[in-house]
C-alpha positions as CSV (number, residue, x, y, z in Angstrom):
1,M,-57.5,-3.5,-28.0
2,L,-58.9,-6.2,-25.6
3,S,-55.9,-8.4,-26.2
4,R,-53.5,-5.6,-25.2
5,V,-55.4,-5.0,-22.0
6,V,-55.2,-8.7,-21.2
7,I,-51.5,-8.9,-21.9
8,A,-50.9,-5.8,-19.7
9,V,-52.9,-7.3,-16.8
10,V,-51.0,-10.6,-17.0
11,M,-47.7,-8.7,-17.1
12,F,-48.6,-6.6,-14.0
13,A,-49.9,-9.7,-12.2
14,T,-46.7,-11.7,-12.7
15,A,-44.3,-8.7,-12.2
16,G,-43.9,-9.4,-8.4
17,T,-43.4,-13.2,-8.9
18,A,-39.8,-14.5,-8.9
19,F,-39.1,-17.8,-10.5
20,A,-36.2,-19.7,-8.8
21,Q,-33.7,-21.6,-10.9
22,S,-33.8,-25.4,-10.5
23,P,-30.8,-26.9,-8.7
24,S,-29.7,-28.9,-11.7
25,A,-29.5,-25.7,-13.8
26,A,-27.4,-23.9,-11.2
27,K,-24.1,-25.5,-12.2
28,P,-20.8,-23.6,-12.6
29,A,-20.0,-22.3,-16.0
30,S,-16.7,-24.2,-16.2
31,G,-18.3,-27.6,-15.7
32,D,-15.8,-28.7,-13.1
33,E,-18.0,-29.4,-10.0
34,N,-15.3,-31.1,-7.9
35,V,-13.0,-28.2,-7.3
36,Q,-11.0,-28.5,-4.0
37,Y,-8.6,-26.0,-2.7
38,K,-5.7,-26.6,-0.4
39,A,-5.5,-24.7,2.9
40,K,-1.8,-23.9,2.3
41,T,0.1,-23.5,-1.0
42,V,3.9,-23.8,-1.0
43,Y,6.1,-22.7,-3.9
44,D,9.7,-24.1,-4.1
45,F,12.3,-22.0,-5.8
46,E,15.4,-24.0,-4.7
47,D,16.4,-25.2,-8.2
48,D,15.9,-21.8,-9.9
49,M,18.7,-19.3,-10.2
50,V,17.6,-15.8,-9.2
51,E,19.9,-13.0,-10.3
52,G,19.4,-9.3,-10.0
53,D,21.1,-6.0,-9.4
54,L,20.4,-3.2,-7.0
55,Q,18.9,-0.3,-8.9
56,R,20.4,3.1,-7.9
57,P,21.0,6.3,-9.8
58,D,24.6,6.8,-11.0
59,G,26.5,9.4,-9.0
60,E,26.2,10.9,-5.6
61,L,23.5,13.0,-4.0
62,V,24.9,16.3,-3.0
63,D,22.7,18.3,-0.5
64,S,24.0,21.9,-0.6
65,I,20.8,23.8,0.3
66,R,21.0,25.2,3.8
67,K,18.1,26.3,5.8
68,V,17.5,30.0,5.6
69,K,17.0,31.8,8.9
70,H,14.2,34.3,8.7
71,S,13.4,37.0,11.2
72,S,10.1,36.7,13.1
73,L,7.1,38.4,11.6
74,I,5.6,38.9,15.0
75,E,6.6,42.3,16.5
76,I,5.8,43.2,20.1
77,R,4.4,46.7,20.3
78,K,6.4,49.0,22.6
79,D,3.4,50.8,24.0
80,F,1.4,47.6,24.7
81,I,2.2,47.4,28.5
82,P,1.4,51.1,29.1
83,E,-1.9,50.8,27.2
84,M,-2.8,47.7,29.3
85,L,-2.1,49.6,32.5
86,K,-4.1,52.6,31.2
87,S,-7.1,50.3,30.4
88,L,-6.9,48.9,34.0
89,E,-7.0,52.4,35.5
90,D,-10.2,53.2,33.5
91,I,-12.0,50.2,35.1
């Protein structure tokens, strides 16, 4: 029982401590340390023959749907102006 308490105390005491990795152990996984990249990469395709076709559907597109004219759903009431004048007379 005492050994479990001692182990628990040691674990809690070292829980906040972070151990840094040594610089020699922090090597890249590939092992190639001297990697250098160019600022600009140029690809030359002058000797390659590039062939291709334009992809389109066969046939012509026929647009035969015309816009339908709908009547307005807003209707002006015929008695609107007389009602407005009547409400002004009441004021």
